[in-house]
N, C-alpha and C positions, 0 to 999 in steps of 0.2 A: 504495499500499500504506499503511495506518494498523496501527501496532501498539500494542497496549496490554499493558503486564505489570501483573498482578494479582496481590499477595503473598496467600496465604491465599485462592487464587479457585479449590478445588475443594470450598469445602463453606460452607453457611449466606449469611450477607452476601455474602461472595467471589464466591462462586457467582451468585448474583443480578446482580452487577455484571457477570461475563463473558457471560451471556445475554443482558442488555441491550446491551452493547457489541458483541457479535458481531450481535446483530440490527442494530447501527447501522454494520456494515458493516468493524467491526476485526478483524484477525487478532490472536489471543492467545498471550502466555506467561502460565502459569498456574504458580502458585508452591507450595508445600506440604510439609509433613514427609511424608506418607505415599510411601511407594515406588510408583512408576508403574503398578504390575498393581493397586493399590488404588485407583486411580481412573480406571480404563479406560474403567467405563461414563460419567464425568464427562466424558472426553475425546470419546468418542462422540458424545455429545448434544451438547456444544457445536459439533463437525465439523459436525452436520447443517445448521448456519447456514448451509454452503458457505463457511467461513472455516478459514484454519489454525490448526491449536490445538498448541502447544509447551508440554509440560510437565519444570519444572525443580524438580527434589527439592532444597531448600535450606532450611537456618535460619537466617534473617534476625538472628538475634541472635549469629551468628558471623561475623566480617570476611570471612575467607578464603572462606566459604561465598557470600558476596554478592556477592565478587569473581567466582568461580566462576557464579553466575547470571547477571550483565551479560554476560561471557562467552558465557556459553550463548545467551541472546538476541542477541547479535550476530553470533555464527557461524552462526545458523540465520536470521535476518532481514535482517542488518546495519544496522538503525534502531530506533529509539524513539520514538514520538510521545506517549506517555501512561504515566507510571506512577502507579499505584495502589495505597497503601500502607493495604491493607487487614488483613494478619496481626496477629493480636492473640491474646494470652493471658489467663485468667482467671485469680486466687490460687487454687494448689491446693486452699488450705482458707478458705473465710472466716471471717477472725479480727478482733476488734475492734484498732482501731487501739493501744490499751493492750496487747494481746497478741500482734501481728504480728512475723512474724520479719526478720530481714535476706536469711534466703536466700529468702522470698518476694518481698521486695520485689526483689532483684537480680533473680530470675529473670521477674518480670512488666516491670520496665523495659526488662530486657535486649531482649524481642522488641518491647513496645508502644511504647518512646521510641528508645532508642540505635540497632536496628534500621532503621527510617524514618529517622530521621535522617541516619545515613551513607548509606543508600540513595539516598537523595533527595540526598547530596551528589555522589556519583558519577554520577547518571542526568543531574541538572544540568548536569555538566560535559560529559557525554557530549551532551545536548543542544546546548549551546552551541557544541561541536564541529560537530553536524549543521548548525545555523543557519549559521554559518561558510562553510560550505562548499555550501549551498544556501542561497538568500535565501527562497525558498519553504516552505522548512520551518517547522513551527508545532507546539510541543510545551505541554506540559501538567503538572503535578503535583495529584494528588487526594489528600487525607490524609483517613482515614476515621477519626474519633474518637469521640463518644461524649457524652451529656448529661452524663455523670459528669466531663466535665471543669469544668462549674460547679456539679453537683448533687452535693453531698457523702454519701456512703454509707460508714459508719464502720468498716463490718465489710468492706469492699474498699477502703481507703485508697490502698494501693499502686495501683489500678487507676485510681483518680481521679487522680492524681498523675500518671501517666504520660500520662492524655489530656488533662490540664491543659497538659503542657510540650508535647504534640503539638501544640495549636491555637497557642502562642508558636511553636513551629518553621514553623507555615504562615506565619506573618505574616513570621518574619525570612526563609525564602527569597522571599517573595511581594517584599521589599524588595529584597531583592539581585539578584534575576532578573528585576525590571521594565523594566531599561533593554535587556533580552534581548527582551522581550515574549512572555515564556515564564510564564504565568499558574498563581498555587498557590491551591489552593482547599481548604477544610474542611468536610468533608460530617458532620453530627453527627446520628446515629441516636438515637431513644428506646429504646422497648422494642420489641425485633423478635424474632419467633420463629424460633430458631435452634438448636442443640445446646446453646450455650452457656445459654442461657436455658432450657432444657429443665427442669434441676432446681428453679426458683423458678415454675412454669409457674399452679400454683393459687393462687400470691401474687399474682401479677401479675392473673390472671384477674379477682380479687375486687377488686384496687384500680383495675383498668380500668372494671368494672362500678359501682364506687362514685364514678366520676367522674375518674380519675386525669387522663385525655387527654382533650381537647375532642372528638376523633374516637373515638368509644368502640368501639375495637378495638385489637389487636395491628397493629405494623407487621409487614411482612414484607421479605423481602431484595431481592424486584422495587420495591420503594418507593424503597429506597438505591440498586438499580440504573439506576431511571430517572432522579435527580438526577445521577448520575454520569454516565449517557450524555449528558445536558445540556449538561454542562460539558465534557466528552473531545470532543465535537461541534461546541465552539465558539460555543456559544448565549447564552454570557455574556462575551462578550470583553473588557469593561471593569470586571469585578469582581475582580480578581485581590487575594486576601488576605480574600475576606468568608466566613461562615461559611451553608451552607444548612444549617436546619433540617429533618429528618425524623421529626419527633415526634410527630406528630396532636396538635399544640398542646398538649403535657404543659409544656414550658417557660414556656407564657403567663402572666404572674400575672393571677388570677384574684380576684374578692373574692365 
């Protein structure tokens, strides 16, 4: 049994990741904010891969709910091999950095940084315990960040800061967990077609058409999912702490 926990795994990029991991033979723990009845279609779709699917409703910004999330996974599966920190929120209102509010800052960083940071801490300690009990245990942690970790968007500064800090968290945990042979990776998507980007579709349609990306198309959740599946499957065993770009060449310097 190989078990993967994907936060924000019932929609968008998270669902793309869940599909690819299920296809690779992982049993799944899917976390989200919506009640179970609202994601039943997603659970049924993933179960069609002939894998177990556990849905765990929890807000990762809340410490007690994070603890309960891992307890639910432990009670159901008894193990965890892969943590994918994917859940994230955008600012409720895009505002210039000269006008952005502390309320928005706290909202975004609680979910996009504090949540995955402390969920990683707890999951890492659990993985270490599993490894001590079973020498054949193999675990890894994968953080889904964004090109916003390095590309400045002045109308959503809090989002950029959260993703930049998550990138450093990847390095910190990679260094700390290296002696346990638990690799930690960062996957950095570019412009991905999800409900989060639906409101700016026209803007990015025009930018992509005018050459924003080397590959002239939107990215899709399955593009990110394939990268995550390769990492989770152990295809990059000697690359801990590294960033995998899934941006169609958007971040390549060009003349």
